[in-house]
C-alpha positions in Angstrom: 108.0 52.5 108.4 108.5 54.7 111.4 111.4 57.0 110.9 111.5 57.9 114.8 112.5 54.7 116.7 111.7 54.5 120.6 114.1 55.5 123.3 114.5 51.9 124.4 116.8 50.5 121.7 119.3 47.6 121.6 122.1 49.9 121.6 122.4 51.6 125.0 124.4 54.5 123.6 121.4 55.4 121.1 118.6 57.5 122.7 116.5 57.2 119.5 116.9 57.2 115.8 115.6 59.4 112.9 115.9 57.3 109.9 119.5 56.3 109.6 120.6 58.8 112.0 121.2 57.8 115.6 120.7 60.3 118.4 123.1 59.3 120.9 122.9 59.8 124.7 126.4 61.1 124.7 125.5 64.1 122.6 122.2 64.7 124.4 124.2 64.8 127.9 126.8 67.0 126.3 124.1 69.3 125.0 122.4 69.4 128.4 125.8 70.2 130.1 126.2 73.1 127.8 122.7 74.5 128.7 123.1 74.1 132.4 126.5 75.6 132.4 125.3 78.8 130.3 122.2 79.1 132.7 124.2 78.9 135.9 126.8 81.5 134.7 124.1 84.0 133.4 122.4 83.6 136.9 125.6 84.2 138.6 126.6 87.2 136.5 123.1 88.7 136.8 122.2 88.0 140.2 125.4 87.5 142.2 128.0 89.7 140.5 125.3 92.4 139.2 127.1 92.7 135.9 125.8 92.8 132.3 125.1 89.4 130.9 124.8 90.5 127.1 128.5 90.0 126.6 128.3 86.4 127.9 125.3 85.7 125.8 127.4 86.6 122.7 130.5 84.8 123.9 128.5 81.5 124.0 128.2 81.7 120.0 132.1 81.5 120.0 132.5 79.3 123.1 130.5 76.2 121.9 132.4 75.9 118.5 135.8 77.0 120.0 135.6 74.2 122.8 134.5 71.5 120.4 137.4 72.5 118.0 139.8 72.4 120.9 138.5 69.2 122.1 138.8 67.6 118.7 142.3 69.0 118.1 143.2 67.5 121.7 141.9 64.1 120.7 144.3 64.1 117.7 147.2 65.2 119.9 146.8 62.5 122.7 146.3 59.8 119.9 142.7 59.2 120.2 141.6 60.2 116.8 143.8 59.7 113.6 144.6 63.0 111.9 142.8 61.8 108.7 139.6 61.4 110.7 139.7 64.8 112.1 136.5 65.9 110.3 135.0 62.4 109.9 131.3 62.3 110.7 130.5 58.7 109.4 131.7 55.1 110.3 133.1 52.6 107.8 129.6 51.9 106.5 128.8 55.4 105.9 126.3 55.9 108.8 126.4 59.2 110.4 128.1 59.0 113.9 129.1 62.6 114.6 132.5 63.4 116.1 133.8 60.4 118.0 136.6 61.4 120.3 136.9 64.8 122.2 139.5 65.9 125.0 138.0 67.9 127.5 141.2 69.6 128.7 142.0 71.0 125.3 138.3 71.9 124.7 138.5 74.1 128.0 141.8 75.5 127.0 140.7 76.7 123.7 137.4 78.1 125.2 139.5 79.9 127.9 141.8 81.5 125.2 138.8 82.6 123.3 137.2 84.2 126.3 140.4 86.2 127.2 140.5 87.7 123.5 136.7 88.2 123.2 136.1 90.0 126.6 139.3 92.1 126.3 137.7 93.6 123.2 134.0 93.7 124.0 134.2 94.9 127.7 135.9 98.2 126.4 132.5 99.4 124.9 130.9 102.1 127.2 127.6 100.4 127.3 129.1 97.4 129.2 130.8 99.6 132.0 129.2 99.7 135.5 129.0 102.3 138.0 131.0 102.0 141.2 128.8 103.3 144.0 131.4 102.9 146.6 134.0 105.1 145.2 133.9 108.7 146.1 133.0 110.4 143.9 131.0 107.6 142.0 132.7 106.5 138.9 132.1 104.4 135.8 134.5 101.4 135.5 135.3 98.9 132.9 134.3 95.2 134.2 137.3 93.0 134.5 137.3 90.0 132.1 138.5 87.9 135.3 134.9 88.2 136.8 133.3 86.6 133.7 135.9 83.8 133.8 135.4 83.5 137.6 131.6 83.2 137.0 132.0 80.5 134.5 135.0 78.4 136.0 133.0 76.3 138.7 129.9 75.9 136.3 132.3 74.3 133.8 133.2 71.7 136.3 129.5 70.8 136.8 129.2 70.5 133.1 132.0 68.1 132.9 130.6 66.0 135.6 127.2 65.7 133.6 129.0 65.0 130.4 131.1 62.1 131.7 127.9 60.1 132.1 127.8 60.0 128.2 130.9 57.9 128.4 128.9 55.4 130.6 126.3 55.2 127.8 129.1 54.4 125.3 130.6 51.9 127.8 134.0 53.5 127.5 136.5 55.1 129.9 136.7 52.5 132.6 139.3 51.6 135.1 141.0 48.4 136.3 139.3 45.0 136.0 137.3 44.0 139.0 137.7 40.1 139.4 135.3 39.4 142.1 132.7 42.1 142.2 130.4 41.8 145.4 126.7 42.6 145.1 127.2 45.5 147.4 130.2 47.1 145.3 128.3 46.5 142.0 125.0 48.3 143.4 127.1 51.1 145.0 129.0 52.1 141.8 127.8 51.6 138.0 130.5 49.0 137.3 131.2 48.7 133.4 130.8 45.4 131.8 132.7 44.4 128.5 132.5 41.0 127.1 131.6 39.5 130.5 134.2 41.2 132.4 133.6 43.9 135.0 135.7 47.1 135.3 135.9 50.0 137.8 133.8 53.0 136.6 136.6 55.6 135.7 134.1 58.0 134.3 132.1 57.9 137.7 135.2 58.7 139.7 135.9 61.9 137.6 132.2 62.8 137.5 131.9 62.7 141.3 135.5 64.5 141.7 134.3 67.2 139.5 130.9 67.6 141.2 132.6 68.0 144.6 135.1 70.5 143.1 132.3 72.5 141.7 130.5 72.6 145.0 133.7 73.5 146.9 134.5 76.5 144.6 130.9 77.6 143.9 129.3 77.3 147.5 132.4 77.6 149.8 135.4 79.5 148.4 133.4 82.1 146.3 131.0 82.8 149.2 133.2 82.7 152.3 136.8 83.2 151.4 137.2 87.0 151.7 141.0 87.1 150.8 140.2 86.1 147.1 140.9 88.2 144.2 139.2 88.5 140.7 140.9 85.7 138.7 141.4 83.3 141.6 138.4 81.1 140.7 139.5 80.4 136.9 143.0 79.5 138.4 141.3 77.2 141.0 139.5 75.5 138.3 142.9 74.6 136.5 144.5 73.4 139.8 141.5 71.2 140.8 140.8 69.7 137.4 144.7 69.3 137.0 144.6 67.3 140.3 141.7 65.3 139.4 143.2 64.0 136.3 146.6 63.6 137.6 145.2 61.2 140.3 142.9 59.3 138.0 144.8 59.1 134.7 147.1 56.3 135.8 144.2 53.7 136.1 142.2 55.1 132.9 141.5 52.3 130.4 138.9 51.6 127.9 139.5 54.5 125.6 140.0 54.5 121.8 143.3 56.2 122.3 145.2 52.9 123.3 148.3 53.8 121.8 150.7 52.7 124.6 151.7 55.6 126.7 151.0 58.3 124.3 147.5 59.5 125.6 148.3 58.8 129.3 151.7 60.9 129.0 150.1 63.7 127.2 147.3 64.0 129.8 149.5 63.6 132.8 151.9 66.4 131.4 148.9 68.6 130.7 147.5 67.9 134.2 150.9 68.9 135.8 151.1 72.1 133.7 147.8 73.0 134.7 148.4 72.6 138.4 151.7 74.5 138.3 150.3 77.2 136.0 147.1 77.7 138.2 149.2 77.9 141.3 151.7 80.3 139.7 148.8 82.5 138.4 147.1 82.7 141.8 150.6 83.9 143.4 150.9 86.4 140.4 147.5 87.5 141.0 147.9 88.3 144.5 151.5 89.8 144.6 151.9 91.3 141.1 148.7 91.8 139.2 146.9 93.5 142.0 149.7 96.3 142.1 149.2 96.9 138.3 145.6 97.6 138.3 146.3 100.9 137.0 148.1 99.5 133.9 146.3 98.4 130.7 148.4 95.2 130.5 146.7 93.7 127.5 147.1 96.9 125.6 150.7 97.4 126.7 151.6 94.0 125.6 150.0 94.3 122.2 151.4 97.7 121.5 155.0 97.0 122.7 154.9 93.8 120.5 154.1 95.8 117.5 156.8 98.4 118.3 159.4 95.7 118.5 158.5 94.0 115.3 158.5 97.4 113.7 162.0 97.9 114.8 163.0 94.2 113.8 161.9 94.8 110.1 162.8 98.5 109.7 166.1 98.8 111.5 169.1 97.5 109.8 171.2 95.3 112.0 174.2 93.2 111.3 173.1 89.8 112.9 176.6 88.4 112.4 178.2 90.8 114.9 175.1 90.9 117.1 175.8 92.2 120.5 174.0 94.1 123.5 174.2 97.4 121.6 172.3 96.1 118.7 169.8 94.4 121.0 169.4 97.8 122.8 168.9 99.4 119.3 165.7 97.5 118.8 164.1 99.1 121.8 165.1 102.6 121.3 162.5 105.0 120.0 164.9 107.4 117.9 163.4 106.3 114.5 159.8 105.7 115.8 159.3 109.0 117.8 156.5 110.1 115.2 154.8 106.6 115.1 151.3 106.4 116.3 152.4 103.5 118.5 154.9 105.5 120.4 151.9 108.0 120.9 149.8 105.3 122.2 152.2 104.9 125.3 150.5 107.7 126.8 147.4 105.6 127.1 149.1 102.9 129.2 147.8 104.1 132.5 144.1 104.0 133.3 142.2 107.0 134.3 140.1 106.9 137.4 136.9 106.2 135.1 138.9 103.4 133.4 139.7 101.4 136.5 138.9 97.9 136.3 136.1 96.8 138.6 137.8 94.3 141.1 135.7 92.4 143.4 137.4 92.1 146.8 139.9 94.8 146.3 
């Protein structure tokens, strides 16, 4: 008996089989998307931004599992996957099928949060700092985490465009029914057929939209828009993808999350939040953050949070008669003047050697 079956199988979603394990086109395309994204980001960081690529290599070890975990959690949130099947790898007959059901939006969100935490810690190491030859005198500066996020943002859109074709092999994620598909329309777009009925290719619409957004950010905005700041590209990713999903979600069908209204409502809400949040962060980046470059914002946030909770748990406050004086007492320094966290406030400002390396500023 041959354990490795040929690529041409009766099931269009199966690439080949090894024993009882089916290797799906969906998984293969997702894997290829990861490889292409990582390659493009490394080239951009190394050749375009002239930055160390080692931090990104190590980040990939966290990015892949965190994105899959986030995508799986998102699948449960939108109702695509029952909670009791969160870690289920087999079908009803016990055959290995892998993880069926992933939400791209939540996968990207978890990956982005992981990146913010990871790069904020790793890029503080002296070996990853860079020389700013344009400053007088020449100084060594810490690289901004925003540059690494900017390098990855457009490539992620390309990865999503590739990964969506896995939905085609699974014959899922289609649009409205096409009652009379002409030969021209059928040949122009890869229409999806289910039980003798033709449907519009929803996956194809998003794939092409993602590719256009990738080309626009990667080849046009990043290269020719001189007014951009570090962090703008990752914000534009959220804006563009939010718009794409907001426009396409109303016609989305053929998903396993066919709980009426649940999946669509969550996805539409998430898309709106991404658009509003992306635009808001761009405005914040240009009007506020650019003026706070000399401040260690993440360090300030962490240290001040610790100070606040120390006050909460060490200062006796009568919450029954809580007023503005008690609130002010939580933020006073009288009982904490010898604390190491108060001493850390002297480190809030960056020295000239610690200034973030911002492209375009």
